[in-house]
C-alpha positions, 0 to 999 in steps of 0.5 A: 133350417137354422135361425141366425142373427146379426152376430153370425150373419157375416160368418154364415152368409157373407163368408160362406163358400156356398150360395145362401138363401135367407128367409126374412120373417117375423113371429106375427107374419102368417104368410111367413109361417105358411112359407116356412115348411115349403122352404124346408122341403126345398132345402132338402133338394139343395143339400150340400149345394145351398145353405138355408137360414132364417132371420127374424126381422124384429130381432135383427132390424139392422140386417133387414134394413141393410138389405131393404126388407120392406115386406115379408116373407122375403127371400134373398139369395146370396152368392160369394157374399153378395145378394144376387136375387130377391123374392117377396111373398109366398111361392109354391115349392116348384117356383121356389126350386126354380128361383134357387136353381136359376140363380145358383 
C-alpha cells in the first residue's frame, strides 16, 4: 500500500477510474499500526478492482480536514471521485472485506 500526499491526492484518488480506499493514519497512532497489516491483506483480495493508499494526517492536514477526519485510523472509500463510505477504528479482516465489497 503506497503512501500519497496532498500533491497527488487529486490524480490518485479523485481522478481514479477504480474505487480507492484511503487509510488516514499517523506515526504516533498505535491502532493505525495494528490496522496496516490487515489492510495490506485485504488489498490483495481486491487487486485490480480497488486501489489502496495511506495518507499521514500530520503531514497532510488539509486533506484530513477536507474529509472531516477527527479520529484515526479512519478509512474512506472513494468511487468516481466522491467519498461513498467511511469507517473509524480497527476492524478484523473479514469486516474490512465486507466494508469494501458492499460499497463497490
